[in-house]
KOLTOR-643137 format. One line per 10 residues: number of its first residue (from 1); for each residue x, y, z of N, C-alpha, C. Coordinates in nm, 2 decimals. Example, Ala and Ser with C-alpha at 12.3 -4.5 7.8 and 13.67 -1.06 7.14 Angstrom:
// KOLTOR-643137
1) 1.32:-0.57:0.78:1.23:-0.45:0.78:1.32:-0.33:0.78 ~ 1.28:-0.22:0.71:1.37:-0.11:0.71:1.29:0.00:0.79
END
This chain:
// KOLTOR-643137
1) -0.05:-0.35:-3.44:-0.09:-0.22:-3.38:-0.09:-0.11:-3.48 ~ -0.17:-0.03:-3.51:-0.18:0.08:-3.58:-0.11:0.22:-3.53 ~ -0.01:0.20:-3.62:0.09:0.33:-3.59:0.00:0.46:-3.56 ~ -0.07:0.51:-3.67:-0.15:0.61:-3.68:-0.26:0.63:-3.54 ~ -0.33:0.51:-3.54:-0.42:0.52:-3.42:-0.36:0.56:-3.29 ~ -0.22:0.47:-3.29:-0.14:0.50:-3.15:-0.10:0.64:-3.12 ~ -0.07:0.72:-3.25:-0.02:0.85:-3.23:-0.15:0.93:-3.21 ~ -0.25:0.91:-3.26:-0.38:0.98:-3.22:-0.41:0.95:-3.08 ~ -0.40:0.85:-3.02:-0.42:0.82:-2.89:-0.33:0.90:-2.80 ~ -0.21:0.89:-2.83:-0.11:0.99:-2.76:-0.14:1.10:-2.76
11) -0.18:1.19:-2.87:-0.20:1.34:-2.88:-0.32:1.36:-2.79 ~ -0.43:1.26:-2.81:-0.56:1.29:-2.69:-0.50:1.27:-2.57 ~ -0.43:1.18:-2.52:-0.39:1.16:-2.38:-0.31:1.30:-2.34 ~ -0.23:1.33:-2.40:-0.14:1.47:-2.40:-0.22:1.59:-2.35 ~ -0.34:1.59:-2.45:-0.41:1.70:-2.44:-0.50:1.68:-2.30 ~ -0.52:1.58:-2.28:-0.62:1.57:-2.15:-0.54:1.56:-2.00 ~ -0.41:1.53:-2.03:-0.34:1.54:-1.89:-0.22:1.65:-1.88 ~ -0.24:1.76:-2.00:-0.17:1.89:-1.98:-0.23:2.00:-2.04 ~ -0.15:2.09:-2.07:-0.21:2.21:-2.15:-0.13:2.21:-2.28 ~ -0.05:2.11:-2.33:0.02:2.12:-2.44:-0.08:2.13:-2.57
21) -0.09:2.22:-2.65:-0.15:2.23:-2.75:-0.13:2.08:-2.85 ~ -0.24:2.03:-2.90:-0.22:1.91:-2.99:-0.32:1.93:-3.13 ~ -0.28:1.87:-3.24:-0.34:1.91:-3.35:-0.48:1.89:-3.35 ~ -0.56:1.97:-3.41:-0.72:1.95:-3.40:-0.78:1.81:-3.48 ~ -0.68:1.79:-3.57:-0.71:1.66:-3.63:-0.71:1.53:-3.57 ~ -0.63:1.55:-3.46:-0.64:1.42:-3.35:-0.79:1.40:-3.27 ~ -0.88:1.51:-3.30:-1.00:1.52:-3.24:-1.11:1.49:-3.32 ~ -1.07:1.47:-3.46:-1.21:1.45:-3.53:-1.28:1.32:-3.49 ~ -1.40:1.33:-3.47:-1.49:1.24:-3.43:-1.47:1.17:-3.31 ~ -1.39:1.25:-3.22:-1.36:1.20:-3.07:-1.49:1.23:-2.99
31) -1.52:1.14:-2.90:-1.67:1.16:-2.83:-1.61:1.17:-2.66 ~ -1.47:1.21:-2.64:-1.44:1.21:-2.52:-1.39:1.12:-2.44 ~ -1.43:0.99:-2.50:-1.41:0.87:-2.40:-1.27:0.82:-2.40 ~ -1.20:0.80:-2.29:-1.09:0.81:-2.28:-1.04:0.62:-2.25 ~ -1.12:0.57:-2.24:-1.11:0.43:-2.21:-0.99:0.36:-2.29 ~ -0.99:0.37:-2.42:-0.89:0.32:-2.49:-0.75:0.41:-2.49 ~ -0.79:0.52:-2.47:-0.67:0.63:-2.48:-0.57:0.62:-2.35 ~ -0.67:0.55:-2.24:-0.57:0.53:-2.12:-0.44:0.48:-2.14 ~ -0.46:0.37:-2.23:-0.32:0.25:-2.25:-0.22:0.35:-2.27 ~ -0.22:0.48:-2.34:-0.08:0.53:-2.38:-0.07:0.64:-2.28
41) -0.13:0.63:-2.17:-0.09:0.74:-2.07:0.04:0.75:-2.03 ~ 0.13:0.61:-1.98:0.27:0.67:-1.96:0.33:0.72:-2.08 ~ 0.32:0.69:-2.20:0.40:0.77:-2.31:0.38:0.93:-2.30 ~ 0.22:0.96:-2.28:0.22:1.07:-2.27:0.28:1.15:-2.15 ~ 0.30:1.07:-2.02:0.35:1.13:-1.93:0.50:1.15:-1.95 ~ 0.59:1.06:-2.02:0.71:1.10:-2.08:0.72:1.24:-2.15 ~ 0.62:1.25:-2.23:0.63:1.38:-2.32:0.60:1.52:-2.23 ~ 0.52:1.50:-2.13:0.49:1.60:-2.05:0.61:1.63:-1.96 ~ 0.69:1.51:-1.90:0.80:1.55:-1.82:0.92:1.60:-1.90 ~ 0.92:1.60:-2.05:1.06:1.65:-2.10:1.08:1.78:-2.08
51) 1.00:1.90:-2.08:1.04:2.03:-2.06:1.10:2.05:-1.93 ~ 1.03:1.99:-1.83:1.08:2.01:-1.69:1.21:1.95:-1.68 ~ 1.23:1.83:-1.74:1.36:1.77:-1.73:1.47:1.85:-1.82 ~ 1.43:1.90:-1.93:1.54:2.00:-1.99:1.58:2.12:-1.90 ~ 1.46:2.20:-1.83:1.50:2.28:-1.74:1.59:2.25:-1.63 ~ 1.56:2.11:-1.57:1.64:2.09:-1.45:1.78:2.06:-1.51 ~ 1.79:1.98:-1.63:1.92:1.95:-1.69:2.01:2.08:-1.71 ~ 1.94:2.17:-1.76:2.02:2.29:-1.77:2.07:2.40:-1.68 ~ 1.99:2.37:-1.55:2.01:2.44:-1.44:2.12:2.39:-1.38 ~ 2.12:2.24:-1.36:2.21:2.21:-1.29:2.35:2.22:-1.37
61) 2.34:2.20:-1.50:2.48:2.24:-1.59:2.55:2.38:-1.54 ~ 2.45:2.46:-1.52:2.49:2.59:-1.48:2.54:2.61:-1.34 ~ 2.55:2.48:-1.27:2.58:2.48:-1.13:2.45:2.54:-1.04 ~ 2.38:2.56:-1.07:2.26:2.62:-0.98:2.24:2.54:-0.89 ~ 2.19:2.60:-0.73:2.17:2.51:-0.63:2.06:2.40:-0.68 ~ 2.07:2.29:-0.62:1.99:2.17:-0.65:1.84:2.18:-0.62 ~ 1.84:2.24:-0.49:1.71:2.24:-0.44:1.63:2.34:-0.53 ~ 1.69:2.43:-0.56:1.63:2.56:-0.63:1.60:2.50:-0.76 ~ 1.68:2.43:-0.81:1.66:2.36:-0.95:1.57:2.28:-0.97 ~ 1.55:2.21:-0.85:1.42:2.10:-0.83:1.31:2.19:-0.83
71) 1.28:2.30:-0.75:1.17:2.38:-0.74:1.14:2.42:-0.87 ~ 1.23:2.49:-0.94:1.19:2.55:-1.07:1.13:2.44:-1.16 ~ 1.20:2.33:-1.19:1.15:2.23:-1.24:1.01:2.16:-1.23 ~ 0.97:2.16:-1.10:0.84:2.14:-1.04:0.73:2.24:-1.10 ~ 0.78:2.35:-1.10:0.70:2.48:-1.13:0.68:2.48:-1.27 ~ 0.79:2.42:-1.35:0.76:2.41:-1.49:0.65:2.30:-1.52 ~ 0.69:2.20:-1.45:0.57:2.10:-1.46:0.44:2.13:-1.45 ~ 0.42:2.20:-1.34:0.29:2.24:-1.28:0.24:2.32:-1.39 ~ 0.30:2.43:-1.46:0.25:2.49:-1.58:0.21:2.42:-1.70 ~ 0.28:2.31:-1.73:0.28:2.21:-1.86:0.14:2.14:-1.81
81) 0.13:2.09:-1.70:0.02:2.01:-1.66:-0.13:2.12:-1.63 ~ -0.09:2.21:-1.63:-0.20:2.30:-1.55:-0.24:2.28:-1.41 ~ -0.12:2.22:-1.35:-0.14:2.18:-1.20:-0.29:2.07:-1.20 ~ -0.29:1.98:-1.30:-0.43:1.91:-1.29:-0.42:1.83:-1.17 ~ -0.30:1.75:-1.15:-0.30:1.65:-1.05:-0.27:1.72:-0.92 ~ -0.21:1.83:-0.92:-0.20:1.90:-0.78:-0.33:1.94:-0.74 ~ -0.43:1.97:-0.82:-0.56:2.01:-0.80:-0.64:1.88:-0.72 ~ -0.62:1.77:-0.81:-0.66:1.64:-0.76:-0.64:1.61:-0.59 ~ -0.50:1.63:-0.58:-0.44:1.57:-0.47:-0.52:1.70:-0.35 ~ -0.51:1.82:-0.38:-0.57:1.90:-0.28:-0.71:1.88:-0.24
91) -0.80:1.87:-0.34:-0.91:1.83:-0.34:-0.95:1.71:-0.25 ~ -0.86:1.60:-0.27:-0.87:1.47:-0.21:-0.84:1.48:-0.08 ~ -0.72:1.55:-0.05:-0.70:1.58:0.11:-0.81:1.64:0.17 ~ -0.87:1.76:0.12:-0.99:1.84:0.18:-1.10:1.73:0.19 ~ -1.13:1.65:0.11:-1.25:1.58:0.11:-1.24:1.47:0.22 ~ -1.12:1.39:0.19:-1.08:1.26:0.29:-1.08:1.33:0.43 ~ -0.99:1.41:0.43:-0.96:1.49:0.57:-1.08:1.58:0.63 ~ -1.15:1.62:0.56:-1.28:1.70:0.64:-1.42:1.65:0.62 ~ -1.43:1.54:0.55:-1.58:1.48:0.53:-1.58:1.36:0.63 ~ -1.69:1.35:0.69:-1.74:1.26:0.79:-1.80:1.11:0.73
101) -1.84:1.14:0.62:-1.90:1.05:0.55:-1.87:1.07:0.40 ~ -1.90:0.95:0.32:-1.89:0.95:0.17:-1.95:1.06:0.10 ~ -2.07:1.08:0.14:-2.15:1.23:0.07:-2.07:1.34:0.10 ~ -2.04:1.37:0.23:-1.98:1.48:0.28:-1.85:1.52:0.21 ~ -1.76:1.42:0.19:-1.64:1.40:0.15:-1.64:1.43:-0.02 ~ -1.76:1.38:-0.07:-1.76:1.42:-0.23:-1.83:1.56:-0.25 ~ -1.90:1.62:-0.17:-1.94:1.75:-0.16:-1.83:1.83:-0.15 ~ -1.73:1.81:-0.03:-1.61:1.90:-0.03:-1.53:1.88:-0.16 ~ -1.51:1.78:-0.22:-1.41:1.77:-0.31:-1.47:1.84:-0.44 ~ -1.59:1.88:-0.44:-1.66:1.95:-0.55:-1.64:2.09:-0.55
111) -1.62:2.12:-0.42:-1.58:2.27:-0.42:-1.43:2.33:-0.43 ~ -1.45:2.42:-0.53:-1.33:2.49:-0.58:-1.22:2.52:-0.47 ~ -1.29:2.58:-0.35:-1.21:2.64:-0.27:-1.11:2.54:-0.20 ~ -0.98:2.59:-0.16:-0.88:2.50:-0.11:-0.89:2.52:0.08 ~ -0.89:2.41:0.11:-0.89:2.38:0.27:-0.76:2.36:0.35 ~ -0.74:2.34:0.44:-0.66:2.35:0.54:-0.57:2.20:0.49 ~ -0.65:2.09:0.49:-0.58:1.96:0.45:-0.53:1.99:0.28 ~ -0.62:2.03:0.20:-0.56:2.07:0.08:-0.43:2.15:0.08 ~ -0.40:2.26:0.14:-0.28:2.34:0.16:-0.17:2.27:0.20 ~ -0.20:2.17:0.33:-0.09:2.10:0.34:-0.04:2.02:0.29
121) -0.14:1.92:0.20:-0.08:1.83:0.09:-0.01:1.89:0.00 ~ -0.04:2.01:-0.06:0.05:2.07:-0.18:0.17:2.10:-0.14 ~ 0.18:2.18:0.00:0.30:2.22:0.05:0.38:2.09:0.08 ~ 0.35:1.98:0.12:0.42:1.87:0.13:0.46:1.80:0.01 ~ 0.36:1.80:-0.09:0.39:1.72:-0.21:0.51:1.79:-0.30 ~ 0.52:1.94:-0.30:0.64:2.00:-0.35:0.74:2.00:-0.29 ~ 0.74:2.00:-0.15:0.85:2.00:-0.05:0.93:1.86:-0.07 ~ 0.85:1.77:-0.05:0.92:1.61:-0.06:0.95:1.59:-0.20 ~ 0.88:1.62:-0.30:0.94:1.57:-0.44:1.07:1.67:-0.46 ~ 1.08:1.80:-0.42:1.18:1.89:-0.45:1.32:1.82:-0.38
131) 1.29:1.79:-0.25:1.40:1.75:-0.15:1.44:1.63:-0.24 ~ 1.35:1.54:-0.27:1.42:1.42:-0.35:1.49:1.43:-0.48 ~ 1.44:1.51:-0.55:1.52:1.55:-0.70:1.66:1.64:-0.66 ~ 1.67:1.69:-0.55:1.78:1.74:-0.53:1.87:1.64:-0.45 ~ 1.81:1.54:-0.38:1.89:1.46:-0.32:1.94:1.35:-0.43 ~ 1.86:1.32:-0.54:1.92:1.24:-0.67:2.02:1.33:-0.75 ~ 2.00:1.45:-0.75:2.09:1.54:-0.81:2.24:1.53:-0.73 ~ 2.25:1.51:-0.61:2.37:1.51:-0.53:2.44:1.40:-0.56 ~ 2.36:1.26:-0.60:2.42:1.14:-0.60:2.45:1.09:-0.74 ~ 2.37:1.15:-0.85:2.40:1.09:-0.97:2.43:1.22:-1.06
141) 2.48:1.19:-1.20:2.50:1.31:-1.27:2.39:1.40:-1.31 ~ 2.42:1.50:-1.39:2.28:1.58:-1.42:2.19:1.54:-1.51 ~ 2.27:1.45:-1.60:2.16:1.42:-1.71:2.08:1.30:-1.67 ~ 2.13:1.20:-1.58:2.08:1.10:-1.50:1.97:1.14:-1.42 ~ 2.00:1.25:-1.35:1.90:1.32:-1.26:1.76:1.36:-1.34 ~ 1.81:1.42:-1.47:1.69:1.50:-1.55:1.62:1.37:-1.59 ~ 1.66:1.26:-1.64:1.60:1.14:-1.68:1.48:1.10:-1.59 ~ 1.50:1.13:-1.43:1.42:1.09:-1.33:1.27:1.14:-1.36 ~ 1.28:1.25:-1.41:1.14:1.34:-1.41:1.05:1.25:-1.52 ~ 1.09:1.26:-1.65:1.00:1.18:-1.74:0.98:1.03:-1.69
151) 1.08:0.98:-1.63:1.05:0.82:-1.59:0.94:0.84:-1.47 ~ 0.96:0.91:-1.36:0.85:0.91:-1.28:0.70:0.96:-1.31 ~ 0.72:1.06:-1.43:0.58:1.09:-1.47:0.52:0.97:-1.54 ~ 0.59:0.88:-1.63:0.54:0.77:-1.69:0.51:0.67:-1.59 ~ 0.57:0.63:-1.49:0.54:0.55:-1.37:0.39:0.61:-1.30 ~ 0.38:0.74:-1.28:0.26:0.80:-1.20:0.14:0.78:-1.29 ~ 0.16:0.80:-1.44:0.03:0.79:-1.50:-0.01:0.63:-1.52 ~ 0.09:0.54:-1.54:0.05:0.39:-1.51:-0.02:0.36:-1.38 ~ 0.00:0.42:-1.26:-0.06:0.41:-1.15:-0.19:0.45:-1.14 ~ -0.20:0.59:-1.23:-0.32:0.65:-1.24:-0.42:0.56:-1.30
161) -0.40:0.49:-1.42:-0.46:0.40:-1.48:-0.52:0.29:-1.40 ~ -0.43:0.25:-1.34:-0.44:0.10:-1.23:-0.57:0.16:-1.15 ~ -0.58:0.26:-1.08:-0.67:0.29:-1.00:-0.81:0.31:-1.08 ~ -0.79:0.38:-1.18:-0.90:0.42:-1.28:-0.95:0.27:-1.31 ~ -0.89:0.17:-1.34:-0.96:0.03:-1.40:-1.01:-0.03:-1.25 ~ -0.94:-0.01:-1.14:-0.99:-0.12:-1.01:-1.10:-0.06:-0.97 ~ -1.13:0.07:-0.96:-1.23:0.12:-0.89:-1.36:0.18:-0.99 ~ -1.49:0.16:-0.99:-1.61:0.22:-1.03:-1.60:0.37:-1.01 ~ -1.67:0.43:-1.09:-1.70:0.57:-1.09:-1.75:0.59:-0.92 ~ -1.71:0.68:-0.86:-1.80:0.72:-0.73:-1.92:0.80:-0.76
171) -1.93:0.87:-0.88:-2.05:0.95:-0.90:-2.08:0.90:-1.07 ~ -2.23:0.93:-1.09:-2.25:0.90:-1.24:-2.23:1.03:-1.32 ~ -2.21:1.15:-1.24:-2.21:1.27:-1.32:-2.09:1.34:-1.33 ~ -1.99:1.26:-1.29:-1.86:1.32:-1.28:-1.77:1.32:-1.41 ~ -1.66:1.41:-1.39:-1.58:1.39:-1.51:-1.51:1.28:-1.55 ~ -1.47:1.17:-1.45:-1.41:1.06:-1.44:-1.52:0.96:-1.50 ~ -1.63:0.97:-1.48:-1.74:0.87:-1.53:-1.79:0.90:-1.68 ~ -1.76:1.00:-1.70:-1.79:1.08:-1.85:-1.68:1.01:-1.95 ~ -1.58:1.00:-1.89:-1.45:0.98:-1.96:-1.44:0.83:-1.99 ~ -1.54:0.76:-1.94:-1.52:0.59:-1.95:-1.43:0.52:-1.86
181) -1.43:0.41:-1.87:-1.31:0.34:-1.78:-1.25:0.24:-1.86 ~ -1.09:0.26:-1.83:-1.02:0.14:-1.90:-1.05:0.00:-1.89 ~ -1.06:-0.06:-2.01:-1.05:-0.23:-1.99:-0.93:-0.31:-1.92 ~ -0.94:-0.42:-1.89:-0.82:-0.49:-1.82:-0.71:-0.48:-1.94 ~ -0.73:-0.49:-2.04:-0.65:-0.49:-2.15:-0.56:-0.36:-2.16 ~ -0.65:-0.26:-2.15:-0.58:-0.12:-2.17:-0.48:-0.09:-2.05 ~ -0.56:-0.14:-1.95:-0.48:-0.13:-1.81:-0.35:-0.19:-1.81 ~ -0.35:-0.33:-1.85:-0.23:-0.40:-1.84:-0.13:-0.35:-1.95 ~ -0.19:-0.28:-2.07:-0.08:-0.21:-2.18:-0.03:-0.11:-2.10 ~ -0.10:-0.03:-2.02:-0.05:0.10:-1.94:0.07:0.05:-1.86
191) 0.03:-0.04:-1.78:0.14:-0.09:-1.67:0.27:-0.15:-1.73 ~ 0.26:-0.21:-1.85:0.38:-0.29:-1.88:0.47:-0.14:-1.97 ~ 0.37:-0.07:-2.04:0.44:0.03:-2.10:0.53:0.11:-1.99 ~ 0.44:0.17:-1.87:0.51:0.23:-1.77:0.63:0.16:-1.72 ~ 0.63:0.02:-1.69:0.77:-0.03:-1.66:0.88:-0.06:-1.75 ~ 0.84:-0.07:-1.87:0.92:-0.09:-1.96:0.98:0.05:-2.01 ~ 0.92:0.15:-2.02:0.98:0.29:-2.04:1.05:0.35:-1.95 ~ 1.01:0.32:-1.79:1.08:0.36:-1.66:1.20:0.30:-1.66 ~ 1.20:0.16:-1.73:1.35:0.09:-1.70:1.43:0.14:-1.81 ~ 1.40:0.18:-1.94:1.47:0.22:-2.05:1.54:0.35:-2.01
201) 1.47:0.43:-1.93:1.49:0.58:-1.88:1.61:0.55:-1.74 ~ 1.56:0.47:-1.65:1.63:0.48:-1.51:1.76:0.36:-1.52 ~ 1.72:0.25:-1.59:1.84:0.16:-1.55:1.96:0.19:-1.61 ~ 1.98:0.24:-1.72:2.11:0.29:-1.79:2.18:0.41:-1.69 ~ 2.07:0.50:-1.65:2.12:0.60:-1.59:2.14:0.59:-1.42 ~ 2.05:0.54:-1.38:2.07:0.52:-1.22:2.10:0.40:-1.16 ~ 2.06:0.29:-1.24:2.11:0.15:-1.21:1.97:0.06:-1.18 ~ 2.00:-0.05:-1.14:1.88:-0.15:-1.13:1.80:-0.14:-1.00 ~ 1.88:-0.13:-0.90:1.81:-0.09:-0.77:1.74:0.02:-0.76 ~ 1.79:0.13:-0.79:1.69:0.24:-0.78:1.55:0.22:-0.87
211) 1.60:0.15:-0.99:1.47:0.12:-1.04:1.36:0.08:-1.00 ~ 1.41:-0.07:-0.92:1.32:-0.15:-0.88:1.26:-0.10:-0.75 ~ 1.34:0.00:-0.68:1.27:0.07:-0.56:1.17:0.15:-0.59 ~ 1.19:0.21:-0.71:1.11:0.34:-0.77:0.96:0.27:-0.79 ~ 0.99:0.15:-0.88:0.86:0.08:-0.91:0.77:0.03:-0.81 ~ 0.86:-0.02:-0.72:0.78:-0.09:-0.61:0.72:0.01:-0.50 ~ 0.79:0.12:-0.48:0.74:0.23:-0.39:0.60:0.30:-0.48 ~ 0.63:0.32:-0.59:0.50:0.39:-0.66:0.40:0.27:-0.66 ~ 0.40:0.14:-0.68:0.31:0.06:-0.69:0.24:0.04:-0.56 ~ 0.32:0.02:-0.43:0.26:0.01:-0.30:0.19:0.16:-0.27
221) 0.24:0.26:-0.28:0.16:0.37:-0.26:0.04:0.40:-0.31 ~ 0.02:0.36:-0.46:-0.10:0.37:-0.52:-0.19:0.26:-0.46 ~ -0.13:0.16:-0.42:-0.23:0.03:-0.38:-0.28:0.07:-0.24 ~ -0.21:0.13:-0.16:-0.25:0.18:-0.03:-0.37:0.28:-0.04 ~ -0.33:0.39:-0.13:-0.43:0.53:-0.16:-0.53:0.46:-0.23 ~ -0.54:0.35:-0.31:-0.68:0.32:-0.35:-0.74:0.23:-0.27 ~ -0.69:0.17:-0.17:-0.76:0.09:-0.06:-0.84:0.19:0.04 ~ -0.75:0.30:0.04:-0.84:0.43:0.13:-0.95:0.46:0.05 ~ -0.96:0.47:-0.09:-1.04:0.56:-0.15:-1.16:0.44:-0.16 ~ -1.12:0.33:-0.17:-1.21:0.23:-0.18:-1.33:0.21:-0.04
231) -1.27:0.24:0.06:-1.33:0.24:0.19:-1.40:0.36:0.19 ~ -1.34:0.49:0.18:-1.38:0.64:0.18:-1.50:0.65:0.09 ~ -1.48:0.62:-0.04:-1.54:0.70:-0.13:-1.65:0.59:-0.21 ~ -1.56:0.46:-0.20:-1.63:0.34:-0.29:-1.64:0.36:-0.46 ~ -1.55:0.45:-0.48:-1.51:0.45:-0.61:-1.43:0.57:-0.67 ~ -1.38:0.60:-0.78:-1.29:0.68:-0.83:-1.36:0.82:-0.87 ~ -1.28:0.92:-0.86:-1.33:1.05:-0.92:-1.22:1.09:-1.00 ~ -1.21:1.21:-1.07:-1.13:1.29:-1.14:-0.99:1.32:-1.02 ~ -1.07:1.36:-0.92:-0.96:1.41:-0.80:-0.88:1.30:-0.76 ~ -0.96:1.18:-0.74:-0.88:1.06:-0.67:-0.77:1.03:-0.79
241) -0.79:1.02:-0.92:-0.70:0.97:-1.02:-0.56:1.08:-1.02 ~ -0.57:1.20:-1.01:-0.48:1.30:-1.02:-0.40:1.28:-0.85 ~ -0.48:1.28:-0.77:-0.39:1.24:-0.64:-0.32:1.10:-0.65 ~ -0.38:1.01:-0.70:-0.30:0.87:-0.73:-0.17:0.92:-0.82 ~ -0.17:0.98:-0.91:-0.05:1.03:-1.00:0.03:1.09:-0.90 ~ 0.00:1.19:-0.80:0.09:1.25:-0.73:0.15:1.19:-0.64 ~ 0.07:1.10:-0.56:0.13:1.01:-0.46:0.22:0.91:-0.51 ~ 0.20:0.85:-0.62:0.28:0.77:-0.69:0.41:0.80:-0.73 ~ 0.40:0.93:-0.78:0.52:1.01:-0.83:0.63:1.06:-0.71 ~ 0.56:1.10:-0.61:0.62:1.14:-0.48:0.70:1.01:-0.41
251) 0.62:0.90:-0.39:0.69:0.79:-0.36:0.79:0.71:-0.45 ~ 0.78:0.73:-0.58:0.91:0.68:-0.68:1.03:0.77:-0.65 ~ 0.98:0.92:-0.67:1.11:0.99:-0.65:1.17:0.98:-0.52 ~ 1.09:0.97:-0.41:1.18:0.91:-0.27:1.26:0.77:-0.27 ~ 1.20:0.70:-0.35:1.28:0.57:-0.33:1.38:0.59:-0.42 ~ 1.39:0.66:-0.54:1.50:0.69:-0.60:1.62:0.73:-0.53 ~ 1.57:0.84:-0.47:1.69:0.92:-0.39:1.73:0.83:-0.28 ~ 1.66:0.75:-0.24:1.71:0.64:-0.10:1.80:0.54:-0.15 ~ 1.76:0.49:-0.27:1.83:0.40:-0.35:1.97:0.43:-0.39 ~ 1.99:0.55:-0.40:2.12:0.58:-0.49:2.25:0.60:-0.38
END
């Protein structure tokens, strides 16, 4: 493995998945195709989750209310990512909930306005994740709780890549179609990296059972969601990929909280 190429791919992945500025040199000659870059999405997830984890850790050390700390950490995470995945979740909820057929669902998902289904999805997403993080904080030390954020960010980006590989593009003119599609090798690399890195973060901090439960919950959630998307849209979009990350992250956090 070429370390230089790997670092460049990580920089490109972080830039794609967040608002974190990356060196311009990393994009020299880059055509926007993310098929190979997808293999490092789990690593990018960890980097994106670091600042929210630090904020959560500091607030817990200062004996701030656990639920308040969780909500502030999620707010920081939304700022870091530009609410990219939250936007995908809301658009998916509106499209799947309000569309009577595939064409109408895709049309609704292109609309920048948020509807009832999208608003409910966002409220529930933030509420459930915050409650899960607060529950983890009640059962685990502050540092171990903070490690859960980059760990689930890593897991959720692996789940995103899995759906990206498993489904063809739903549209030929969408952002996801223009970004290419991960090969089976890139998908496998992302899954292995996601599991290994999550294990390194969670096993020593929270134990083996929460780790296994978190991975299983995220995997089952993204599989169920992908089955729904295959039936409704017959392919992925940028919105479905963002929603896959949000759904798997929520499932992983809930499983961690329940297993402690």
